[in-house]
C-alpha positions in Angstrom: 107.0 91.1 105.2 110.6 91.0 106.2 112.0 94.2 108.5 115.2 95.9 107.4 117.2 98.2 109.5 120.3 100.4 108.4 122.6 102.5 110.4 126.0 104.9 109.2 127.1 107.2 111.6 129.3 107.9 114.6 128.0 105.2 116.8 128.9 101.7 117.1 125.9 100.6 114.4 125.5 96.9 116.0 123.2 97.8 119.3 120.8 100.1 117.0 120.8 97.7 114.5 119.4 94.9 117.2 117.2 97.4 118.9 115.9 97.9 115.5 115.2 94.5 114.6 113.5 94.0 117.9 111.3 96.8 116.7 110.4 95.1 113.3 110.2 91.6 114.6 106.4 91.8 113.9 107.3 91.7 110.0 109.1 88.4 110.3 110.4 86.0 112.5 111.9 83.0 110.8 115.6 84.1 111.1 117.9 87.3 111.5 121.3 88.6 110.4 123.9 91.6 110.3 126.5 92.9 108.1 128.9 95.4 109.5 132.2 96.8 108.1 134.7 97.2 111.0 137.3 99.6 111.6 140.1 97.5 109.5 137.5 97.4 106.4 136.4 93.9 106.9 132.6 92.5 106.4 131.5 90.8 108.7 128.1 88.9 108.6 126.2 86.9 111.1 123.0 85.3 110.9 120.9 82.9 112.7 117.9 80.7 112.3 114.8 81.8 114.6 114.4 85.2 116.4 116.4 88.0 116.8 117.3 86.6 120.2 119.0 83.9 118.4 121.4 86.4 116.4 122.3 88.3 119.4 123.2 84.8 121.3 125.2 83.9 118.2 127.2 87.2 117.5 127.9 87.7 121.5 131.2 86.5 121.1 131.8 87.9 117.6 133.2 91.1 116.4 130.4 93.4 115.9 132.5 96.8 116.2 131.9 99.6 113.2 129.6 102.6 112.7 128.0 101.4 109.4 125.8 98.2 109.0 122.5 96.7 107.9 120.1 94.1 109.6 117.4 92.1 108.6 114.3 90.0 110.1 113.0 87.6 107.7 109.8 86.4 106.6 110.2 83.4 103.9 109.2 83.3 100.6 112.1 81.6 98.7 113.9 78.7 100.8 113.1 77.3 104.0 113.7 79.1 107.0 117.5 78.1 108.1 120.7 80.2 108.5 121.8 79.6 105.3 118.9 81.5 103.8 118.8 83.8 106.2 120.1 87.6 105.2 122.4 89.7 104.6 123.6 87.7 101.6 127.2 88.0 100.2 128.3 88.6 96.6 130.4 85.9 95.3 133.7 87.9 96.4 132.3 88.7 99.7 133.1 92.2 98.6 129.0 93.1 98.9 126.1 92.4 101.3 122.5 92.9 101.0 119.5 92.8 102.7 116.0 92.5 100.8 112.1 92.7 101.5 110.1 91.5 98.5 109.9 89.0 96.4 112.2 89.1 92.8 109.7 87.3 90.5 112.0 86.5 87.1 115.2 85.5 89.4 115.2 81.8 88.0 115.9 83.7 84.9 118.6 85.8 86.4 120.3 83.1 88.4 120.6 80.8 85.4 122.4 83.6 83.6 124.6 84.2 86.2 125.4 80.5 86.6 126.4 80.3 83.1 128.9 83.5 84.4 130.3 81.1 86.6 128.5 82.3 89.8 128.1 80.0 92.6 124.9 80.2 94.9 124.9 79.1 98.7 120.9 79.4 99.5 117.7 79.2 98.0 116.8 82.9 98.3 115.7 85.2 95.5 118.0 87.8 97.6 121.2 86.0 96.8 120.4 86.7 92.9 119.9 90.2 93.4 123.5 90.8 95.0 125.2 88.5 92.2 124.0 90.6 89.9 124.8 94.0 91.6 128.5 92.3 91.6 128.4 91.2 88.2 127.2 94.6 87.0 129.9 96.1 88.7 132.8 94.4 87.1 131.4 93.9 83.8 130.1 97.4 83.3 133.2 99.0 85.3 130.3 101.1 87.5 130.6 102.6 90.6 128.0 100.5 93.4 125.3 103.3 92.8 125.3 102.8 89.2 125.9 99.0 89.4 122.9 99.0 91.8 120.6 101.3 89.0 121.5 98.8 86.2 120.8 95.5 88.2 117.4 96.5 89.4 116.5 97.7 86.1 116.5 94.0 85.3 114.2 92.9 88.1 110.6 92.0 87.7 109.2 92.1 91.4 108.9 94.0 94.6 112.3 95.1 96.7 113.1 97.2 99.3 117.1 96.4 99.8 120.1 97.8 101.8 123.6 97.4 100.3 127.2 97.5 101.8 130.4 97.4 99.7 133.5 97.0 102.0 135.4 98.9 99.5 133.2 101.9 100.4 133.1 101.7 104.1 131.4 105.2 104.3 128.6 104.6 101.9 125.1 102.7 102.5 123.0 102.2 99.4 119.3 101.4 99.2 116.2 101.3 97.0 112.8 100.4 96.8 109.7 99.3 94.9 106.3 98.1 96.2 108.1 97.7 99.5 108.3 100.4 102.3 111.6 102.3 103.2 112.1 105.2 105.1 115.2 107.5 106.1 116.0 109.1 109.3 118.2 112.1 109.7 119.8 112.6 113.0 122.8 114.7 114.2 125.6 113.6 112.2 124.5 109.9 111.5 121.2 108.5 109.4 118.8 105.7 109.8 117.4 103.3 107.3 114.0 101.3 108.0 111.0 99.4 106.8 109.1 101.7 109.0 109.5 104.4 111.5 109.6 102.2 114.9 113.2 101.7 114.9 114.1 105.4 114.2 112.0 107.2 116.4 113.7 106.7 119.2 116.7 108.6 117.6 114.7 111.1 115.7 111.6 112.5 114.3 112.9 114.0 110.9 112.5 111.4 108.0 112.2 110.6 104.3 109.9 108.0 102.5 111.6 106.7 100.0 109.2 106.4 96.7 108.8 103.4 94.2 112.4 103.1 92.1 114.4 105.3 94.1 117.6 104.8 95.0 119.4 106.9 97.8 123.1 106.8 98.7 123.9 107.8 102.3 127.2 108.9 103.0 128.9 109.1 106.3 128.2 112.7 107.5 131.1 113.1 109.1 133.3 112.2 106.0 130.8 114.0 104.0 129.9 117.4 105.0 128.7 118.4 101.5 126.1 115.8 100.4 125.3 113.2 102.5 121.7 111.9 101.0 121.7 111.4 97.2 118.6 110.4 95.9 117.9 109.4 92.1 115.5 106.9 90.1 116.8 103.8 88.7 117.0 105.6 85.5 119.6 108.1 87.1 116.9 111.3 87.4 117.7 113.2 90.4 115.4 113.8 93.3 114.7 116.1 96.0 114.2 114.7 99.2 111.1 115.9 101.3 111.9 115.9 105.0 108.7 114.8 107.2 108.3 115.0 110.8 107.3 111.7 112.9 104.1 111.7 114.6 105.1 109.0 116.9 106.4 108.4 120.3 108.6 105.6 121.9 106.0 105.1 124.6 103.4 103.8 121.8 106.1 101.1 120.9 106.5 99.5 124.6 104.3 97.2 126.3 103.2 99.5 129.1 102.6 96.8 131.7 101.1 94.2 129.6 102.2 90.8 129.1 101.5 91.1 125.6 101.3 94.2 122.6 98.1 92.1 121.5 96.3 92.4 125.1 97.5 96.2 125.3 96.0 97.0 121.9 92.5 95.5 122.9 92.6 97.5 126.3 93.7 100.8 124.1 90.3 100.6 122.2 88.3 103.0 123.9 91.2 105.6 123.7 92.4 104.7 119.9 88.8 105.0 118.8 88.3 108.3 120.8 91.4 109.7 119.0 90.3 108.3 115.7 86.8 110.6 115.6 88.6 113.7 117.5 88.0 116.2 115.4 85.6 114.5 113.5 82.7 113.4 115.7 81.4 116.6 117.3 78.4 115.1 119.5 77.8 119.1 120.7 76.8 120.2 117.1 75.5 116.8 115.9 77.9 116.8 113.4 80.6 114.2 111.2 83.3 116.4 109.9 85.5 114.2 107.3 87.9 115.9 105.5 88.3 113.6 103.1 84.6 113.3 102.0 84.3 117.1 102.2 86.6 117.8 99.6 85.5 115.5 97.3 81.9 115.5 98.0 80.9 115.3 94.4 82.7 112.1 93.5 80.8 110.2 96.1 77.5 111.6 95.5 77.7 110.5 91.8 79.0 107.3 92.4 77.0 104.9 90.5 79.2 101.9 92.6 81.7 101.7 95.6 84.1 99.0 95.3 85.8 98.2 98.5 89.2 96.3 98.3 91.3 94.9 100.9 92.9 91.5 102.8 92.1 89.8 105.9 90.8 91.7 109.0 90.6 95.0 106.7 88.0 93.0 104.4 86.3 92.1 107.4 85.9 96.0 108.1 85.0 96.5 104.4 82.1 93.9 104.6 80.6 95.9 107.6 81.1 99.3 105.9 79.1 97.7 102.7 76.3 97.3 105.2 76.4 100.8 106.2 76.9 102.5 103.0 73.7 100.4 101.4 71.9 101.2 104.3 72.7 105.0 104.5 73.9 106.2 101.1 71.8 103.7 98.8 75.1 103.2 96.6 75.7 99.5 95.6 78.8 98.3 97.5 81.1 95.5 96.2 83.9 94.0 98.7 86.6 92.5 97.0 89.5 90.5 98.4 92.3 92.7 96.9 94.5 89.7 95.3 91.6 88.3 93.5 90.2 91.7 92.5 93.5 92.6 90.8 93.8 89.3 88.8 90.1 88.6 87.5 89.8 91.6 84.9 87.4 93.9 86.9 85.2 96.1 85.2 85.9 99.5 86.7 84.4 102.7 85.7 85.6 106.5 85.8 82.3 106.9 87.8 83.3 104.2 90.4 84.8 105.1 94.2 87.0 102.5 95.0 87.6 102.5 99.4 91.2 100.6 99.8 91.5 99.5 103.3 95.0 98.7 104.7 96.5 99.2 108.1 99.7 99.3 107.2 99.1 101.2 103.9 101.7 98.8 102.4 99.7 95.7 101.4 101.1 94.8 98.2 98.0 93.1 96.8 95.6 96.1 97.9 98.4 98.5 96.6 98.4 96.7 92.9 94.6 96.5 93.2 94.4 100.5 93.4 96.9 101.4 90.8 94.8 99.2 88.5 91.6 101.0 89.4 93.2 104.2 89.1 94.6 103.3 85.7 90.9 102.8 84.9 90.1 106.5 86.0 88.1 105.5 89.2 88.6 107.6 92.3 90.7 106.3 94.9 90.0 106.5 98.9 92.1 105.1 101.5 91.4 103.9 105.2 95.3 103.6 106.5 97.1 103.8 110.1 100.3 104.6 109.1 101.2 108.5 107.8 103.0 108.5 104.9 102.8 104.7 103.8 102.5 103.9 100.3 98.8 103.4 99.6 97.5 106.9 101.0 100.0 108.4 98.8 98.7 106.9 95.9 95.1 107.9 96.4 93.3 111.1 95.7 91.8 111.0 99.0 91.3 109.0 102.3 91.3 109.0 105.9 94.2 108.1 108.7 92.8 106.0 111.4 95.4 107.4 114.0 95.4 104.5 116.5 99.4 104.7 116.6 101.3 101.6 115.9 100.0 98.0 116.2 102.4 95.7 117.2 100.4 92.6 117.8 100.5 91.0 114.2 96.9 89.8 114.7 95.0 93.2 114.5 92.7 94.4 116.9 92.4 98.2 117.6 93.1 98.5 113.8 90.1 97.0 112.9 87.8 98.8 115.1 89.3 102.0 113.8 88.8 100.9 110.3 85.3 100.0 111.5 84.7 104.2 112.9 86.5 105.6 109.8 83.8 103.8 107.4 80.9 104.0 109.4 81.7 108.1 109.5 81.8 107.9 105.8 78.8 106.0 105.2 77.0 108.6 107.5 78.4 111.5 105.3 77.2 110.5 102.4 74.1 109.4 103.5 73.3 112.4 104.8 74.6 114.7 102.1 72.3 112.6 99.4 69.5 112.7 101.6 68.5 109.0 102.1 69.4 109.1 105.6 67.0 110.6 107.9 68.2 113.4 110.0 66.7 112.2 113.1 68.5 108.5 112.5 71.6 110.6 111.4 71.6 112.6 115.0 71.1 109.4 116.8 73.9 107.8 115.1 76.3 110.7 115.6 75.2 110.7 119.7 76.1 107.1 120.0 79.3 106.6 118.1 80.5 109.4 120.9 79.4 106.6 123.4 81.2 103.9 122.0 84.5 104.6 123.8 82.8 104.5 126.9 81.1 101.5 126.5 84.1 99.5 125.0 85.3 99.9 128.2 82.2 97.9 130.0 82.6 95.3 128.0 86.7 95.2 128.8 85.2 95.1 132.5 84.4 91.4 131.3 88.2 90.4 130.7 88.8 88.1 133.9 85.6 86.1 133.0 86.6 85.6 129.5 89.7 84.2 130.8 88.5 82.1 133.3 86.0 80.3 130.4 88.3 80.2 128.1 90.3 77.6 129.5 87.5 75.2 128.8 88.1 75.5 125.3 91.2 75.0 124.7 90.7 71.3 124.1 88.9 72.2 121.0 90.3 71.4 117.8 87.5 73.4 115.6 85.3 76.4 116.1 82.1 77.7 114.5 81.3 81.6 114.7 77.9 82.7 113.8 76.3 86.2 113.2 73.6 87.9 110.9 73.7 91.1 109.2 76.4 93.7 110.5 77.6 90.9 112.8 78.4 88.3 110.1 82.0 90.1 109.6 82.3 90.0 113.1 81.8 86.4 113.1 84.5 85.7 110.4 86.8 88.3 112.1 86.4 86.6 115.3 87.6 83.3 113.7 90.0 84.7 111.9 91.4 86.0 115.5 91.3 82.5 117.0 93.0 80.9 114.0 95.8 83.3 113.4 97.0 83.0 117.3 95.7 79.6 118.9 96.0 77.6 115.8 92.6 76.2 116.2 90.8 76.1 113.1 87.7 78.2 113.0 85.1 79.4 110.3 82.3 82.0 110.5 79.3 81.8 108.8 75.7 83.6 108.6 74.0 82.3 111.1 70.9 81.1 108.7 73.4 79.1 106.5 74.1 76.4 109.2 71.7 74.6 108.4 72.8 74.2 104.7 75.7 72.2 105.7 78.0 73.1 109.1 75.2 71.7 110.9 76.9 68.6 110.2 79.6 69.6 112.3 77.8 70.5 115.7 78.8 68.3 118.6 79.7 68.3 122.2 83.4 68.8 120.7 82.4 71.7 118.6 82.1 75.2 120.2 79.9 77.5 118.5 80.7 81.1 119.0 77.2 83.0 118.2 77.0 86.9 118.2 73.3 88.1 119.2 73.1 91.3 120.2 69.4 92.5 120.7 68.7 94.0 117.1 67.6 93.1 113.4 67.3 89.5 113.2 67.5 88.9 116.7 64.7 86.0 116.9 66.3 84.5 113.8 69.5 84.1 115.7 68.1 82.6 118.8 66.1 80.0 116.6 69.6 79.3 115.5 71.1 78.9 118.8 68.2 76.5 119.8 69.0 74.1 116.7 72.4 73.8 117.9 71.4 72.9 121.7 69.0 70.5 120.2 72.1 68.9 119.1 74.1 69.0 122.0 76.7 71.6 120.6 78.5 74.5 123.4 77.1 77.9 122.8 79.3 81.1 123.8 76.9 83.8 123.0 77.8 87.4 122.9 74.1 89.3 123.9 72.8 92.9 124.5 72.9 94.1 128.4 69.8 92.1 130.1 69.2 89.4 127.8 67.5 86.6 129.8 66.2 84.4 126.6 69.7 83.6 124.9 71.3 83.4 129.0 68.7 80.3 129.7 69.9 78.3 126.3 73.6 79.4 125.9 76.8 77.7 128.0 78.3 80.7 128.4 77.2 84.6 127.9 79.5 87.8 127.1 76.9 90.9 127.2 77.9 94.1 125.5 75.9 97.6 126.2 72.9 98.5 123.9 73.6 100.4 121.0 72.5 101.2 117.1 72.4 98.3 115.1 75.1 99.7 112.7 77.5 99.9 115.5 77.3 97.0 117.2 80.4 95.5 115.3 82.6 98.0 117.7 81.2 96.1 121.0 80.6 92.5 119.8 84.2 92.1 118.4 85.9 93.0 121.3 84.6 89.4 123.5 85.9 88.0 120.5 89.6 89.3 120.5 90.0 88.6 124.3 88.2 85.1 123.6 91.2 84.2 121.0 93.6 86.0 123.0 93.1 83.9 126.5 92.5 80.6 124.5 96.1 81.0 122.7 97.6 82.2 125.8 96.1 79.1 128.0 97.8 77.1 124.9 101.1 78.7 125.4 101.1 80.3 122.0 103.1 83.5 120.9 100.3 85.6 120.5 102.2 88.6 119.3 104.6 86.5 116.8 101.9 84.1 115.7 104.0 80.9 113.3 104.1 81.6 109.7 102.7 85.2 109.9 103.5 88.7 109.9 102.1 92.2 109.7 102.4 93.7 106.6 102.0 91.7 103.6 104.3 93.2 101.1 104.5 90.6 98.7 102.2 88.6 96.4 
């Protein structure tokens, strides 16, 4: 949820921290703050409600000197978004300052105990409790800062990524994590700290991913050439850091001439899907090579059941995968919301395969779900975009989607890449089991190779979609309908509209409209129908006629050349013909564009919609 940044080195920290906050603002934008130790040894904390720009304006006339600092952009959990609740938080004596991503579940108990000891609290946050606890431990145990952090965290229940400054030690930055991501960047006589690699890539490609319950001590390299990085567990077990190289470029973090990251990411999909398939889909040899499957073939072939667990958009990708796996591999599939799966005491067997889907690889509920499944002996296969994230590290095997950073909060290119990865997996299992006819397998493989080009043809209708999107800015409610493979697409389209335009929308199986939702149909209720010419096409046409009979307004996504729906619907968007299992990759594109253009017309912030954050690392 929240974004954290830290720096220690030879440069002025403030500009680096601010730039880092801008890079991480997709993680939360309720408030922002920075803490710096200046050359005089003063610990200065500056905070502001709102986006990072508000913090910049507030700090413009302040002392922002210092070569060590931490910064934070917040997505509120405990306490309303305001300046007081913004991070960093001081300790009682203002000797310490802390930033935190996560939730301290037992903060109320800890707070009550500290208040009995005479501590006072200025904010409503759980984070302030943690910094007070660290200081209390420091004083009462006569402990150094690292030890105090270790001891304090042993009392904490919940998730955290933290960074702490102590003005008595201006050459030291301490950080720790559990359940929330944290990465250290290694530069030339300097170190960087962040929730993910996006603030770091500009300065270095060498990073260390901090593991759960690890505490890292960063010393100024200039003052401490001997051992500037020290990593231990909270129980003080020494760890050896593993340095990795970033697969990320600075250009991927820029808008590239587009007005919004979301639009850029929509238009990137021909390239990102080609990247996702590169080295995996060989059209010339009519073959799919998926190493995560090849290396664990027997686990998939012997699976009695596949459980897919995910949240939000990733859950919709999982539903599409259910159709494909059951059709091609003849293995029963269950698709679970991670938040429900982990708490409903699920029956998990050792011969189950659990597929976890997460763009960030840090989604807290999905992480907890696979931990539960792993304890039960299930085989864990993950679909993630971020290399080195927590979920792929915890998994037995998996597949990276390789679409590059997705900055827009509403997921677009990550979704289509997930669908591609899951479709490839379904095809591999089906072919190896012999439940998928070779002719059909070859036909789909060849068609997969054509999908990027066909998406380009859909994107050519962008201006047309933008034009009629203006018509629907008045709407307060939408219904999205689809059947089969395109029922999850309908739900995904509805989610996109909700996320960025704040218009209420619901996705339904088209046939279910008669069982309640049809009561809502009117001229004021636009209905988006995903109706490619395949599978249950005739049934969907009947559903459209039922809507028109009640004076509903229909936006239809159809196959190129469709004349039947065109005569009935108010607006039509065409997609090229393809295999039924691949239609979601084409039909979702117009829905992404429709949501985008309606939101823009309404004046909404499409990249940073209210109340949302990109990576949900708290429950």
